[in-house]
Structures are given as structure tokens and as C-alpha cells.
DOMARGU-176964 format. One record per atom (N, C-alpha, C): residue number from 1; atom name; x, y, z. Coordinates in steps of 0.001 Angstrom, whole numbers, padded with zeros to 6 digits. Last residue first. Layout:
NUM,CA,X,Y,Z
...
This chain:
164,N,037674,-063008,016572
164,CA,037709,-064421,017673
164,C,039103,-064740,017857
163,N,037739,-061226,014697
163,CA,038024,-061098,015847
163,C,038151,-061812,016906
162,N,037090,-062901,012292
162,CA,038387,-062034,012146
162,C,038851,-061760,013624
161,N,034309,-063541,012726
161,CA,035255,-064716,012593
161,C,037058,-063960,012732
160,N,033368,-060879,012921
160,CA,033322,-062106,014231
160,C,034388,-062854,014034
159,N,033544,-060038,010626
159,CA,034206,-059337,011795
159,C,034285,-060118,012821
158,N,031960,-061815,009335
158,CA,033463,-061800,008595
158,C,034113,-061117,009754
157,N,029411,-061256,010465
157,CA,029867,-062804,010428
157,C,031557,-062484,010376
156,N,028841,-058695,009535
156,CA,028931,-058962,011026
156,C,029768,-059997,011334
155,N,028572,-059008,006966
155,CA,029575,-058235,007296
155,C,029879,-058147,008906
154,N,026647,-060540,007037
154,CA,027552,-061143,006210
154,C,028947,-059961,006995
153,N,024425,-058779,008220
153,CA,025095,-060155,008804
153,C,026010,-060733,008246
152,N,023773,-055974,008740
152,CA,024281,-056537,007708
152,C,025211,-058066,008319
151,N,022624,-054764,010921
151,CA,021737,-055524,009731
151,C,022707,-056348,008633
150,N,024684,-053312,011761
150,CA,024303,-054411,012576
150,C,023340,-055225,011839
149,N,027898,-052452,010467
149,CA,026358,-052397,010429
149,C,025574,-053641,011059
148,N,030403,-052099,012384
148,CA,030075,-052922,011241
148,C,028119,-052805,011648
147,N,033401,-050233,013723
147,CA,032026,-050656,013563
147,C,031430,-051485,012206
146,N,036232,-050474,015600
146,CA,035580,-050478,014818
146,C,033944,-050869,014705
145,N,037451,-047913,017196
145,CA,036581,-049145,017712
145,C,036247,-049657,016152
144,N,038941,-045392,016937
144,CA,039769,-046712,017108
144,C,038908,-047949,017394
143,N,036142,-043363,018464
143,CA,037378,-043355,017699
143,C,038507,-044879,018053
142,N,033191,-043584,018282
142,CA,034012,-044326,019079
142,C,035153,-044483,018610
141,N,030582,-041723,017895
141,CA,031943,-041461,017775
141,C,032545,-042273,018748
140,N,027574,-042694,015495
140,CA,028496,-043118,017036
140,C,029799,-042822,016713
139,N,024863,-042066,014320
139,CA,026038,-041461,014607
139,C,026701,-041960,015637
138,N,023394,-044602,012283
138,CA,023406,-044446,013911
138,C,024873,-043733,013929
137,N,023176,-046177,010011
137,CA,022513,-044837,010287
137,C,023052,-043857,011387
136,N,023481,-048708,011045
136,CA,024346,-048056,009889
136,C,024149,-046716,010091
135,N,023297,-049682,013894
135,CA,022499,-049777,012777
135,C,023485,-048500,012060
134,N,026136,-051897,015015
134,CA,025296,-050851,015413
134,C,024196,-050411,014009
133,N,028690,-053660,016643
133,CA,027736,-053710,015418
133,C,026431,-052781,015780
132,N,031835,-052790,017302
132,CA,030635,-052450,017604
132,C,029573,-052863,016504
131,N,034863,-054114,018946
131,CA,034129,-053771,017908
131,C,032388,-053518,018335
130,N,036075,-055228,021426
130,CA,036984,-055146,020019
130,C,035991,-054363,018998
129,N,036178,-053901,024623
129,CA,035233,-054254,023235
129,C,036108,-054237,022303
128,N,038132,-052621,026215
128,CA,037755,-054089,026058
128,C,037038,-054558,024999
127,N,037288,-049949,027406
127,CA,038331,-050520,026130
127,C,038452,-051731,025871
126,N,034481,-048952,028191
126,CA,035161,-050334,028167
126,C,036052,-050590,027130
125,N,033027,-046646,027564
125,CA,033833,-046937,028598
125,C,034597,-048168,029096
124,N,032128,-047097,024855
124,CA,032552,-045901,025174
124,C,033271,-045591,026711
123,N,031271,-049651,024720
123,CA,032373,-049420,024354
123,C,033085,-047814,024612
122,N,028731,-049648,025673
122,CA,029515,-050250,026454
122,C,031259,-049535,026111
121,N,027005,-046342,024546
121,CA,027538,-048018,024533
121,C,028548,-048352,025500
120,N,024913,-044709,026794
120,CA,025717,-044784,026091
120,C,026475,-046337,025749
119,N,021385,-044570,026822
119,CA,022467,-045066,027523
119,C,023915,-045130,026294
118,N,018964,-044306,024720
118,CA,019879,-043138,025574
118,C,021300,-043304,025620
117,N,017628,-046262,023815
117,CA,017605,-046269,025383
117,C,018251,-044632,025473
116,N,018654,-047030,021657
116,CA,017556,-046776,021625
116,C,017207,-046428,022892
115,N,021194,-048103,020458
115,CA,020965,-046639,020599
115,C,019784,-046004,021086
114,N,022108,-050296,020045
114,CA,021049,-049905,018889
114,C,020756,-048700,019158
113,N,024599,-052457,019866
113,CA,024198,-051539,020440
113,C,023560,-051222,019153
112,N,026564,-055373,020897
112,CA,025877,-054858,020080
112,C,024996,-053858,020620
111,N,030039,-055607,020744
111,CA,029195,-055143,021554
111,C,027883,-055038,020163
110,N,032321,-058348,020956
110,CA,031386,-057682,019764
110,C,030308,-056724,020811
109,N,035408,-059190,022678
109,CA,033997,-058991,022557
109,C,033410,-058126,021514
108,N,037623,-061569,023039
108,CA,037212,-060500,022422
108,C,035888,-060455,022416
107,N,038068,-063002,026667
107,CA,037504,-063389,025548
107,C,037264,-061693,024548
106,N,038719,-062185,029316
106,CA,039440,-063195,028423
106,C,038697,-063356,027026
105,N,036990,-060741,030809
105,CA,038070,-059986,030053
105,C,038848,-060917,029127
104,N,033322,-059945,031225
104,CA,034328,-060973,030789
104,C,035882,-060425,029967
103,N,030978,-058209,031013
103,CA,032429,-057661,031862
103,C,033345,-058897,031719
102,N,029124,-060003,030105
102,CA,029142,-058424,029452
102,C,030322,-057836,029943
101,N,027980,-062373,029081
101,CA,029228,-062074,029841
101,C,029798,-060834,029512
100,N,026054,-062920,027177
100,CA,025616,-062850,028416
100,C,026614,-062671,029737
99,N,027065,-065421,025145
99,CA,026469,-064233,025239
99,C,026017,-064298,026709
98,N,029451,-066493,022453
98,CA,028859,-066389,023957
98,C,028282,-065188,024206
97,N,030087,-068802,019991
97,CA,029754,-067474,020241
97,C,028876,-067533,021906
96,N,032913,-070545,018673
96,CA,031909,-070457,019925
96,C,031565,-068715,019879
95,N,033921,-072114,015543
95,CA,033383,-070922,016583
95,C,032468,-071109,017433
94,N,034507,-074560,014829
94,CA,035096,-073520,014346
94,C,035039,-071964,015176
93,N,034568,-076831,017521
93,CA,034083,-076244,016321
93,C,034626,-075357,016133
92,N,034668,-079811,019776
92,CA,035433,-078796,018747
92,C,034297,-078144,017994
91,N,032381,-079685,022193
91,CA,032682,-080313,020998
91,C,033578,-079594,020328
90,N,032732,-078238,025524
90,CA,032024,-078358,024429
90,C,033021,-079243,023179
89,N,034054,-077796,027740
89,CA,033032,-078939,027767
89,C,032702,-079196,026447
88,N,035892,-075699,027239
88,CA,036442,-076898,027222
88,C,035329,-078231,027252
87,N,033925,-073666,027908
87,CA,034567,-073693,026282
87,C,035161,-075070,026090
86,N,033966,-074147,030754
86,CA,032803,-074309,029789
86,C,033209,-074269,028372
85,N,036537,-073233,031265
85,CA,036166,-074644,031685
85,C,034914,-075089,030911
84,N,036337,-070801,030545
84,CA,037351,-071339,029723
84,C,036825,-072854,030194
83,N,034722,-069236,032499
83,CA,034503,-069639,031032
83,C,035059,-070487,030434
82,N,034394,-071287,035484
82,CA,035086,-070328,034650
82,C,034830,-070597,033375
81,N,031229,-071779,036797
81,CA,032102,-072343,036347
81,C,033002,-071137,035548
80,N,030163,-070333,040395
80,CA,030212,-070126,038979
80,C,031248,-070559,038277
79,N,029752,-072351,042874
79,CA,030552,-071540,042490
79,C,030266,-071437,040805
78,N,028482,-074802,043274
78,CA,028174,-073685,044624
78,C,029148,-072390,044181
77,N,026004,-076221,041334
77,CA,027499,-076012,041705
77,C,027378,-074984,042722
76,N,024776,-078776,039143
76,CA,024709,-077489,040172
76,C,025947,-077464,040430
75,N,024011,-078951,035595
75,CA,025026,-079182,036819
75,C,025132,-078200,037925
74,N,022292,-080543,032911
74,CA,022262,-079427,033990
74,C,023105,-079793,035403
73,N,022466,-081218,029853
73,CA,022912,-081737,031149
73,C,022648,-080361,032040
72,N,020780,-082530,027130
72,CA,021180,-081316,028006
72,C,021241,-081711,029124
71,N,020830,-084149,023906
71,CA,020370,-084072,025379
71,C,021228,-082682,026028
70,N,018938,-085534,021048
70,CA,019910,-084683,021651
70,C,020075,-084768,023097
69,N,016767,-087073,019731
69,CA,017635,-086057,019228
69,C,018962,-085012,019734
68,N,015923,-088672,021659
68,CA,016414,-089254,020297
68,C,017250,-088065,019774
67,N,016947,-087160,024633
67,CA,015938,-087947,023888
67,C,016489,-088387,023043
66,N,017411,-086359,028358
66,CA,018039,-087100,027054
66,C,016905,-087309,026087
65,N,019153,-084431,030639
65,CA,017587,-084832,030168
65,C,018136,-084909,028890
64,N,020406,-084855,033692
64,CA,020606,-084923,032239
64,C,019026,-085524,031562
63,N,021204,-083076,036159
63,CA,020204,-083895,035689
63,C,020729,-083496,034050
62,N,023536,-083288,039157
62,CA,023483,-083003,037702
62,C,021862,-083689,037525
61,N,022307,-083031,041772
61,CA,023493,-082342,041567
61,C,023559,-082384,040167
60,N,018690,-082750,042870
60,CA,020260,-083282,042142
60,C,021149,-082772,041475
59,N,017069,-081358,044127
59,CA,018222,-081189,044874
59,C,019069,-081839,044010
58,N,014256,-081126,043707
58,CA,014775,-081974,044945
58,C,015833,-082041,044996
57,N,014706,-079434,041114
57,CA,014203,-078906,042439
57,C,014188,-079736,043402
56,N,015772,-081424,039627
56,CA,016462,-080628,039704
56,C,015874,-079903,041460
55,N,013327,-083540,039329
55,CA,014482,-083887,040085
55,C,015515,-082535,040221
54,N,011520,-081338,038098
54,CA,011152,-082045,039572
54,C,012479,-082518,040235
53,N,012920,-081654,035628
53,CA,012967,-079907,036581
53,C,012465,-080621,038330
52,N,012370,-083854,034856
52,CA,013781,-083402,034967
52,C,013412,-081789,035700
51,N,009364,-084012,034578
51,CA,010134,-084718,035389
51,C,011514,-084008,035867
50,N,007618,-081088,034798
50,CA,007849,-082520,034102
50,C,009240,-082774,034945
49,N,007213,-078872,036547
49,CA,006171,-080151,036694
49,C,006908,-081073,036254
48,N,008464,-076457,034367
48,CA,007966,-076729,035617
48,C,006941,-077932,035599
47,N,010077,-077986,031386
47,CA,008953,-076891,031844
47,C,008811,-077349,033364
46,N,013450,-077090,031072
46,CA,012420,-078105,030968
46,C,011141,-077399,031717
45,N,015452,-075620,031613
45,CA,015541,-075962,030401
45,C,014529,-076771,029940
44,N,015868,-072809,033849
44,CA,014767,-073922,033614
44,C,015070,-074024,032166
43,N,018427,-072305,035973
43,CA,017757,-072036,034826
43,C,017136,-073064,034489
42,N,018686,-071602,038971
42,CA,018646,-072747,038268
42,C,017723,-072264,037283
41,N,019251,-068563,038982
41,CA,019970,-069628,039984
41,C,019884,-070876,039378
40,N,019998,-066403,036252
40,CA,018906,-067337,037273
40,C,019765,-068304,037778
39,N,021441,-065107,034602
39,CA,021150,-064539,036051
39,C,020826,-065544,036970
38,N,023086,-066664,032205
38,CA,021882,-066277,032861
38,C,022290,-065945,034264
37,N,025273,-067089,029387
37,CA,025121,-066739,030663
37,C,023522,-066379,030959
36,N,025368,-069527,026847
36,CA,024513,-068269,027256
36,C,024775,-068414,028518
35,N,027230,-070450,024149
35,CA,027148,-070318,025541
35,C,026286,-069309,025841
34,N,027393,-072240,021197
34,CA,027166,-070994,021558
34,C,026950,-071475,023283
33,N,029145,-073090,018120
33,CA,028286,-073383,019332
33,C,028307,-072044,019926
32,N,029288,-073927,014716
32,CA,029459,-072651,015807
32,C,028636,-073420,016988
31,N,031382,-074553,011663
31,CA,030587,-074923,012860
31,C,030434,-074257,014164
30,N,030925,-073323,008097
30,CA,031440,-073180,009666
30,C,030576,-074074,010831
29,N,030129,-073016,005766
29,CA,030461,-074531,005997
29,C,031186,-074393,007578
28,N,028278,-071093,005484
28,CA,029835,-070736,005099
28,C,030480,-072092,005411
27,N,025902,-072006,006796
27,CA,026126,-071542,005192
27,C,027416,-071562,004778
26,N,026565,-071058,009152
26,CA,026587,-072713,008802
26,C,026846,-072494,007161
25,N,027295,-068531,009333
25,CA,028154,-068870,009425
25,C,028055,-070588,008931
24,N,024002,-067952,009235
24,CA,025053,-067293,008256
24,C,026425,-068421,008103
23,N,023161,-069276,011252
23,CA,022517,-069191,009903
23,C,023757,-069081,009231
22,N,024684,-067544,013652
22,CA,024981,-069242,013460
22,C,024155,-069883,011969
21,N,023820,-064680,012879
21,CA,025053,-065342,012718
21,C,025527,-066772,012573
20,N,020963,-064948,013777
20,CA,021556,-064637,012505
20,C,023045,-065134,011788
19,N,021489,-065822,016362
19,CA,020730,-066740,015685
19,C,020824,-066433,014285
18,N,022902,-063516,016918
18,CA,023264,-064388,017225
18,C,022773,-065479,016443
17,N,020886,-061188,017067
17,CA,022132,-061320,016002
17,C,023020,-062685,016148
16,N,019281,-062289,018865
16,CA,018855,-062057,017649
16,C,020000,-061918,016565
15,N,020679,-061738,021013
15,CA,020082,-063048,020687
15,C,019727,-063243,019586
14,N,021118,-059017,021072
14,CA,022221,-059798,020935
14,C,021543,-061328,020657
13,N,019483,-056709,021313
13,CA,019334,-057665,019986
13,C,020667,-058796,019887
12,N,019249,-055187,023424
12,CA,019851,-054831,022421
12,C,019857,-055609,021206
11,N,017980,-056489,025989
11,CA,017032,-055888,024738
11,C,017757,-055221,023665
10,N,020317,-055152,027791
10,CA,019304,-055699,027884
10,C,018237,-055369,026421
9,N,023484,-054115,026244
9,CA,022752,-054148,027111
9,C,021513,-055039,027040
8,N,026328,-056461,025551
8,CA,025542,-055192,024919
8,C,024255,-055318,026005
7,N,028198,-058968,023410
7,CA,027620,-057994,024733
7,C,026575,-057229,024329
6,N,029719,-061818,022657
6,CA,028676,-061128,021923
6,C,027900,-060106,023186
5,N,032630,-063022,022612
5,CA,031516,-062775,023427
5,C,030482,-062019,022294
4,N,033834,-065695,020408
4,CA,033872,-064527,020786
4,C,032522,-064204,021406
3,N,036633,-068301,019893
3,CA,035636,-067985,020900
3,C,035262,-066361,020710
2,N,038240,-071161,018169
2,CA,038399,-069835,018948
2,C,036657,-069310,019320
1,N,039911,-073798,020116
1,CA,038844,-073464,019389
1,C,039049,-071703,019741
């Protein structure tokens, strides 16, 4: 499976871009899965107080929440799982989009940068960033790093497929 990490600073628009990419790539006949990294110790996928949440809070090693429309598995661990292992847990798809692993090195990374905070883009100091999606009007000098207009979903998708 091909995979691409979508990275950027907090509130840069990573999740919004991933949503757009999923919809666009599906219209192109591609299958897409995602992996979202979080810093929360036990991420909530259920409402606190609901049974599955109570099971996890009580210390269950794994909690599988199943419905007639799908299922979610939360597996506790004392160590973070390597990204390759997590990708291996997914069904085979055309593209896996990974969000939230800002400093990983084992996947190509596309940075989402809007230039709103005054902070430099990650690509300015991280040679592992393969490309940057930013507003077309943003004057961004990053020699040798491909840029794509952030609001042009088709262009970002094309770059994502080629880069992954």
C-alpha cells in the first residue's frame, strides 16, 4: 500500500484537507484509509459514560465497539505502535493518509501551511518534507520543494498520489 503523511502545525487545516482528499480520490475510483495520531493517552471514540468507554476506563486491554455498520477497536499498550505495524492492520487500499505524525521519517510528508501565525513552515527546517500545500497567493520561498495551491483539491490529490 502507498501512504502519505499530511503534516503541519496545529490548526493548519490538515483534517479539512484530508476530508477533501478522501472525497476527491473516491470520485476517481481510489480507495483511501486514514491513520490519525493523537497525543491523548486513551483517545475517546465513544462518549464518556457509555459502556465501551466504561470498559476502557476500567482497564480492558482491548475494547471492540461493534455496530451493524462497522466497528472500532481500541487496544491498550505500554509502548507506541510503530507506524508500519498500524498500516499493516489496515485492509489493502490504494492510499493511506496519515495525520498527526509531524516528525516521522518513514513516509513522504506533505505539509499544510497557511502562514497565519508567522511561524516558518516545517519545510524550511525539515528536509524530509516532500511538498507544501499552501494558499496560492502566499509568497513562500522554499527552493526545491514543490508547492501546490491548498484550495485546489484536484492538484493536491494528484500530488499526493504521485508523492506517496
